N, C-alpha and C positions, 0 to 999 in steps of 0.2 A: 630270569632264571638264575639262581645262585648255584655255584658248584665249588667242589674242592677236589684236588687231586692228592693222593698220598702214596708215596713210594717207601717201602721199608726194605732196607737191605739187611739181611740176616748173615750169620756166620757160615751157613752151609745150605746146600739144596735140600738136604734132609730136614733141617729145621724149617725152612720155608714150607716145604710140602706138609709137614706135620701141623704147623700153625694154620696154613690155609685150609687144611681139612677140618681143623678144630673149630674154626669159626664160620665155616661154610654154612651150616644150617641157620646160625643166627643171621648171617648176611641174607639168606633167602627169605627169612622171616620178617626182615626189617623193611621190605619194600611197600609199605603201606602209604606213607605220605612223601616218600622220596624214591628216586630211582637210583640204583647203584649198580656198578659193574666191578667185579673183582677178578683179578687174574694173577697167576703165579709165573714168574719168568726167572728161571735159574734160582739164584739165592734171593730174589726180590718178590715181594708181594705188592701188587699195585691196586689201588682202590680209587674208584672215580664215583662221586655222588652229586646228584642234582636235586634241588628242592626249591620250590616257589618261595616258601617262607624261610627267612634267614634263621629263625629260632629252630626250625625242624632240621636245618643244615647243620647248625651247631650241635644239636642233640645227636645227629648221626656221626659227626666227628668224634664226640665223646664216646659213643657207643663202640665205634671201631677201635679207638685207642684202648678202651677198658677191655674189650674181648681179646685183642692182641697181647695186651700186658698180662692178662691172667693166663693165657695160653702159654706165653713165653715163659712165665714163672714156673708153671707146671712142667714144662718141657725141661727147663734147666734142673729142676729137682729130680726128675726121672733120669736124666743123664748122669747127674752126680751119684745117685743110688746104683745105677748101671755100672759106672766106672769104678766105684768103690766096692762093689758087691762081688 
């Protein structure tokens, strides 16, 4: 079994909560060929993924990174608009 652990430390608990909730549905839907666990702890999001096939594990890593990057970019844009508005 192949696995990876990813811990992302964010700037605030609010950001961690929003990003966690933003990608949660994608996380649930991605459980087809890999098993994953995702949790939020304070300002951190922790992701653990296991897969038999290394290529499936790699695809999972890329998916989580892509989801988190998009969610974080949207969060930052919204924060800027809110702070300047």
